[in-house]
N, C-alpha and C positions, 0 to 999 in steps of 0.2 A: 290553413294548411300551406298556403303560398308563402307566408312569412316564415314558417318552420323550415320549409325546403330551402329558402334563401339563406337562413342562418346556417344550415348544414353544409352549404357550399362555401369553400374558402375563396373569397374574392381575390383578384389579382393584386389589389392594393394591400390587402392583409398579408398575402403571401410575400410581397415585396418588402413590407415592413418587417416581417419575421426574418427574412434573409439578411436585411440590413442590421437588425439587432443581433443576429447570430454572428455576423462578421465583426461587428463592433465588440461583442463579448470576447471573441477569440483574440482580437487585437489588444484588448485590455489585459487579458491573461498573459499574452506574449510579452507585453511591456512590463507587466508586473514580475514575470519570471526573470527577464533581463535585469531589472532594477535590483531584485533580491539577490541574484547571483553575483552581480558586480559588488554589492555591498557586503556580501558574505566573504568573498575572497580578498577584498582590499582591507588593509589595516585602518584603524585599530580593531583588534579582536576582543570581543566581550567574553573572555574565557569563563568567567563566573556564571554568566547567563547561559552559556553553552552547556556547562556542567549541570546546571539546574534542569535544563531541557533533556539532557542525556538521562538524568535520573528519572524524570517524568515519563519520557517516551520509551526508554530502554528498560530500566530496572522495574518499573511498575507494570510493564507489559510482559515481563519474563515468565510469570506463572502461567498466564493464559496461553502464551506461545509454547511453553514446555508441555502443558497439558494437551494442547491440540496436536503437537508433534507426536507425543506418545501414542495417543489413540489413532492418529492417522497411520502411523507405522504399524500398529497392531492390526488395523483393518486391512491395510495393504498386504501384510504377510498372510492374513487369512484368505483374502480373495484371490491373490495371485497363486497361492498354493493350490487351490482347488481348480484353477484354470490350467496351471502348468502340469499338474499330475495327470490330466487327461491326455497329454502328449508325451508323458514320460520324461518331462524336463524339470522336475522339481529341484534338481541340483542347482539350477540357475536362480533360485528364489532370492538369494542374497543380493546378487547384482541387480535383479529386477527391482527389488525394494529400494536399494540404494540409488539407482539411476532415476527412478520415479521421484524420489524425494529431492535429490540434489539438483536435478535439472528443472523440475517443474513445481511439484507440490510445496517444496520448502520455501522458495521465495514468494510464491503466489499466496499461499495460506498465511504466511507470516505477515505479508503486506495487508491482507484483508483483516487479520486480527488486530493489527496496530491501527488500521484505519478506523475500525469500530471503537477501539478503546481510546486512542490518543488523538486521532484525526478529528473526530467529532468534538472532542474537548477543545482543540485548537480553534476550530470554527466558531464554537459557542463563545469561548473566551474573548476572541477578537470582536465578535459581533456585539457582545455586551459592552465592550470598551468603546465601540463605535457609537452605539445608540446613547450611551451615557456621556458622550463627548470627551472621553479620556484621551482618545487619539488626537482630537483637535487640541486638547490641552498640551500634549507633547509638542505639537507644531508651534503652539504659542510660546512654549519655553525653548524653542529652537533646538528641540531634540528630534532627530529623524526617526519617525515611528517605524519605518521599514527596517532600518538598521537595528533599532532597539527591540522590536517585537518579533519580526519575521526571520531575519538573518540567523539568530541563534537557533531557531527551530529548524531551519534548513540544514545547518551544520550538524545539529544533533541527529536529525533523521539520517543523513548520509553516514554518520558514524554508527548509529544503532541498527539500522536495517540489515547490513551484512552480518553483524555479530548475532543478532537474533535469528537470522536465517541459518547460520552455522549451528547454533544451539538446537534449532528445530530439526535440522538434518541429523545431528548426532542422536538426539533423543528418539527421533522417528526410526532410525536404524536399530536402536536398542529395542524399541517396541516391535519391529518386524522380527528381530532375533527371538524375543520372548515368545511370540506367536509361532514362528516357523520351527524353532528348535525345541523349546521347552513344551509347547502345547501339541504340535503336530508331529514332532519326532524327526525333523530333518537333521541330517548330520551337521554338527557344529563346525567341524573343520572345513567341510565343503562349502558351507554358507559363507564363512569368513574368507576362504581362499578365492572363491568365485567373485566375491565383492571386491577384494583387493586387486584382482587381475582385470576386472571389467571397468572399474571406475578410474578415470584419468583426471589429471590436473585440469584439463580443458573443461571437463564436465563441472568440476567444482567452481572454477572461476567463472564459467558461464552463468551459474546460479548467482554468484556475487554481483556480476555485471547487471543482471536483472534486478537484484535487490536495490542497487544504487539508483537505477532508473525509477523503480517503484517509490523509493524514498522521495525523489524530486517530485513525482506526480502527486503523491499524497500530501506533502507539505505545501506545495504551491496551490493546489486546488482547495484544500481546507482553509489555508490562510487567506486566499483570495476571497472565498465566499464570506468569511467572517469580516475581513477588512472592508469590503464593499457592500456590507449589509444595507447601508442607507440608500443604495441605488435600486433596491428591489421595488418593483411596482406592485407585487402581489400582497405585500403586507408591511407594516411598520412596527417598531417596538419589539415586544416579546415575540409576536407572530413572525416578524421578519427574521429574528435570530433563529427561531425553530425551523423556518423554511431554508435558511442558509445552511444550517447544520445538516438537515436532511439531504439537501442538494449536494453538499460537500461529500457526504458518505457515499451516496449513489454514484455521483460522477467519478469519484476516486476508484470505487470498486469496478465500475465498467471500464475505465481507462486502464486499470491494472490488467484486466483480462484481455483487452484489445492489444495493449502493448506487449503482453506476454506472447501472443501469437506472432506479432511482428518481429520481436527479438528472437523467438525460437526459429523463425524462418531464416534469419541471418546467421544464427549461431550453429545451426545443424551442419 
């Protein structure tokens, strides 16, 4: 019994080691971000690899983003209608749906969908390249692995996330229109007029600013977890890749939600 109680209590040494490891991890991520950013903005630019990543991250995520946007807009239109009708304010349904999508749900849900589809793939691909020593082979051939593997992905994410967010917003508004106007009978002209009058350029660009921040978070976290798979102490080989992929998706999703709150508090 005494041994079990001792194991359940975190010793000062263990707590200190955990703090040191956490600080070291944050430092490695910061250095990795700075290294990737510098090599992304400085020439030469790998346009072909960037286009390949735009196709993989953007085009192949288009269907899931559009489908999510459609049903998100339809659910918003349905739920907001039954809330607004209680206060006799169903005429503001259009602007309520549009602002909810443009300011919050569009960039956040787009980032979460792309994280699950493309972010996990980036972490797994780099992790497999690390454990199979392909990244070490690039170093041996005097090819910078960060510039060759990570920088095109960051550039592609910065390009794709705002575009996918815009598509999500448009399709989501169409979904809200279908529910609010065609299903529930809200006046079509009022729906569109209220939306045009209530949504400003500041709201739209605020969503795009968020999407760019989310793009950097997703790309850096997912690529970092895959790139440094070999440093994991919990497992090696295939197990290490699976743990890195899981950690990348969870960390990216949590940081998206946390940064969304921080950005919203500044943009309001």
